[in-house]
C-alpha positions, 0 to 999 in steps of 0.5 A: 633695356634698349633707350640707348639702342633706340636712340641711336637708331633715331639719331641714325636714321635722322643722319642718313636722312639729312645725307640723302638731302645734301645736294653734294655728292655723298659716298660712303666706302669700305677700307677696300674703297667699295661703296657702302652708301650714296646719297639721291645727289650722287644717284642723280648727278651720275645716273646710276641707281642705288643697286649698281653702285652698293658693294662696287669699287667707287672707282667705277666712277673715275675718269680714265684719265684720272690717276689719282685713285691709289693715292685718295684711298692712301691719303684718306686713310691716313687722315683727308684728302682735297682737290680737283679731278675728272669723274664719269657718268653713267652715260660716260660723260666726263666732268670735273668735280671738287673731291674732299675725303676723310676717314670714319673711326671707331671708338679705338681710332681705328679706321672703319669707313672712307666718307667722299664729299663731291661737287660739280665745278663743270660750270666754275670750270667753264667760267674760269677757262673763259675767263682765261681765255679773255684775259690771254685775248685782252693780253693779247690784244694789249700787247699788240695795239698799236695805241700807247696803252697804259693804267695809271691812278689820278696821280700819275703813277703807272701800274700798267702799260703795252710795247707801243708806250714805251716805244712812243716815249722812248722808255728802254725798260718796262721798269722804267716806264712804270717808274716814270710818272705820266706828269712827267711826260705831259708838255703842258701841266694844264693839260693833264689838269683838263684831263682829269676834271673832264674824267671826273665829269663825264667819266671818259675824255674822247680824242683830246689833243695834247703836247706831251713829251718823249723821254729824251725831251723831244716834243710829241703830239697824241689824240688821248682816248681815257676812261675813269674808274671811280669808288661808290663815293664817286672819286677817281681812284683809275684812268686807262688811256690809249694814246695815238702819236698825232705828231706827224699830222701835227707837224704837217697842219702846222705847214698848213697854217704857214702856207695859209698865214702867206696867202694871208700876207698876200691878200693883204700885200697890196695894202701893206704896202699902201699904209708903208707908203703912207708912213713914208710920206707922212715922215718925208714931208714932215723931215723936209719941214724941220728946218723951215720952222725951228723958228717956230716952237708950235709947229715944231712940236706938231711935226715932231709929234707926226714924225713919232706917231708915224714911227709907231705906226710903222713898228707896230706894223711891222711887229704884226707882220713878224709875229704873224708869219712866225713858223714856231711851235705854241706858245702859250701864255697870258694875252688880252684879246682886246689888244690883238682885235686893235692890232688886227683893226688898224692892220684891215683899217689901212689895207680893206677898200674903203667902202667896207666901215671896220666898227668895234664894239669890245667889252671894257672889262675883258679878263685874260686868257691863256693863249697864243697870241700869234694864232688868235690874230690869225683867226681873227685876220681870217675870219676878217678877210672872209668877212671882206670877200663876203662883201664885194660892194662894200658894207659894214665889218663889225668885230666885238668881244665879251664874256659869256657864262660856260652853263650858256656855252654848255647848251650849245657845246656839251663839252665846254668845261670852263667856268668862263668863255671870251666870245670873239664875234665877227660879223660882215652885212654881205652875202650870207650863206646857205645850209650846203654851204654852212655844212663845208664851210670848215673843210680844208680846200673847201671855197665858194671863190673864183679859181685862183681867188683863195685856197679854201684854207682859211676857215679851215685853219681857224677850226683847226687853232680854236680847238688847239685851244679847247674853244668852240666856233658858232656860225649864223648866216642866211643867204643875203642877210650876212654872217656872224662868226662867235669864238668861244675861248675858254678864261683861266686864272691870269691877272691882267697886271701880269701883262703890261708894265707901266714904262718910264719916261727918258728923264725918268731912265736910271744911268750909270758909270760903267764902260759899254761896247756897243757893236752895230754895222748902221752908223746912224743907229749907232749914233742916236744910241750913243746920245741917249747912252752917254746922256745918262752918264755911260761910256760908250765904245763903238765897233762896226763889225764881229772882227772889230768888237773883239779887237776892242774887247781884247784891248779894254776889256778889264774897263768893258763891263756890258756888251750890246750887239747886233745878231746880223754883223759882218764878218763875224756874226753875232752868235759866234762873238757871243761865244768867243767873248765868253771865251774871254771872260765867262762873266761878261755880260751881254745883250743882243739885238736883232730886227728878226730872229729866230726864235730857236736861234734866240733861245740857244744865244740866250742858253750860251750866256747872253743875259738879254735881246733887245727887239729892234726897232727898240727905243731909247727908254726900252735900251737904257732899262735894258742896261740897266737890268742887266748890269744890275742882276746879280750873277 
C-alpha cells in the first residue's frame, strides 16, 4: 500500500511549488552550507541558473565585506538567525538583504538542513539613509538657523528649540528653555491669544510683530513666523515658530516717530503760541475786571466762569502737548477714540488757518478699544496736518468715526481677524493724489512738498503705528477732488464705564483732621492748596524746599500723617526727599506731584514707597480725593 507515500509526494510537490512562487529569496542548504534548493525569486534576484548553484556553498553569494558566514551557520544549526548583511549578485553587484534562517530537523530533532529567507532591502536602506541624511541636514540647519526656532504645544510647553532661541531670550541651558513655558515670554498676553486665533483660522502666521521679554525681564521685539500642526479634527496640536529679533529696528522706529512728533510740534508751534496768547488775554482781561465788578454778582460770576474755561483750555493744551511729546514705550489701555478726536479737533481748530473749516461726524455709540492713546493722537494729528497741506487755499476738513463689521473689512484686508473694527476717517477737499503718488505715499522720506516744507515721515509713521495696533489703513484719492484716509482699528472688550469716573464737587469732597506736610517751592500754589485743605479740617505744615521739609518732618514726625511733595524742589529733589522720609518712617504715606515727569522716574518713585501721583495742574477736588484715598488706604 503506497497511499501514504503518494500523499507525501503530493504534499512535497505542493510545498516545492509554493516555495518557488514566493517573492522572497528562499534557499535550502545542508549542514555544510551547500545549496540543495533555491526558488525562482532567488535565481532572478542573483542572476544565476539553478545548475550554477546546486551543490555549491551558499557563501558564493555573500559579499567579501560580509564576515558573518560562520556565525550565521552556527546560530542557524542551533535554532535560527536574522539580521542585515551585504550579498553579491552574479555580475558582482552588491546589495543589502534582510536574512532570516532556521533549522530543519527529523523526527528525532536532529538537524538535517537549513532554510534561509532573504529580502532585498536596497530601497529601504536607501530611503533610510536619505531620511537620516535629511534629518542631519535639518538638524544642522535647525541648529545653525539665526532665527530663534521653537516647537511647542498650543498651551506653550516647549518641545524643542535651537541655540539662537536660547541666546535670544537669555537661557543658560537647553534644559532651562524646555522647562520655561513660552507663554511667560510674551510681553502682552493678547499677542499670544491673537497668534493662536490666527493659526487656528489660517494654519500659519507670517511676519507678525510682537513684544516679548527676555529671562532677565528686558523687553524685546520680534517678527514671528509660525506654522500650526493639526489633528484629524482640525484642532491645533503643535506650533513651530521662527522668531527674528527686531529690537534694534523697533528702537530706530521709535526714534523716527519721536523725530516726526517734533516736526509736527514745529508745524503747529505758531498756532499753539497764538492759542496760549488768547488764553492769557482772556485771563488778564477778566482778572483786571474782578475788582471793578465785584458789586455786580452777575458780571462777577460771568468773569469767574470765563477764567475757569480759559484755565481749562490751557490745561488741556498742555496735557495734549506733554502726552504727544512723550518718549515712552507703547502703553496699551482702554481708550475712547471720540475723546481723542475731540482733543485733536480743539488743537487744530486753534492752530490751522481760519480758511480751513473743521467738521466732525462722530458715532455716539462708539465702543472702547485697547490702544496707545498717544499714538492714536499722533495718527489723527498727522492725517489732519497732511489734509491741511493738501488745501493751501483753504477748504473743508472732515473727521468721522463709526464701527464696521470684521467681515466687511476682510473683503479689503484678508488678514483682518477681529469681529468688529472702529473706523476713523479723515477727509479733505484738497488737491488729491495721482496713482504714482498713492503707491509711494507711505514710504519714509517720500514727499511731494517743496524742500524744507516737510520730511515725508508723517504718513510713514501713521502706517507703522496702525500696523502696531493690528489695524489697517485705506486711501481713496483723486486729483482735484481731495482724499479720504480710513484707519481701521480692532475692537477688544473694554467696558466704557471703566474709563471715566464721575467727579465729585468741592462741597462733596471728603475732609479730615490729620496733619499734612505740604512741600512746594511755589508759594502761591501752596497758599491756594492750603485754603482748600484747611477748609476741609486738615492741619497743614509748609516747607519750600527738600531740606526744610526734612527739618519739619523731624520736628513733627509723630503728628504728620501724610506728605504731599513736588518732585522738582530746590536743595534736595523730591525723589531723594521721598527716600529720606521713608528711612525715618517706612510707613509714612506720601503723594508726589509734578507738571511733567518721565514715566521711568515716576515708576521708580512709586516703587520706592510713594502712594500716589498728582499731575499738575490739578484742581482742589482731585487733590482732596487723592489725599483722602491715600490716608484711608490700608497699610
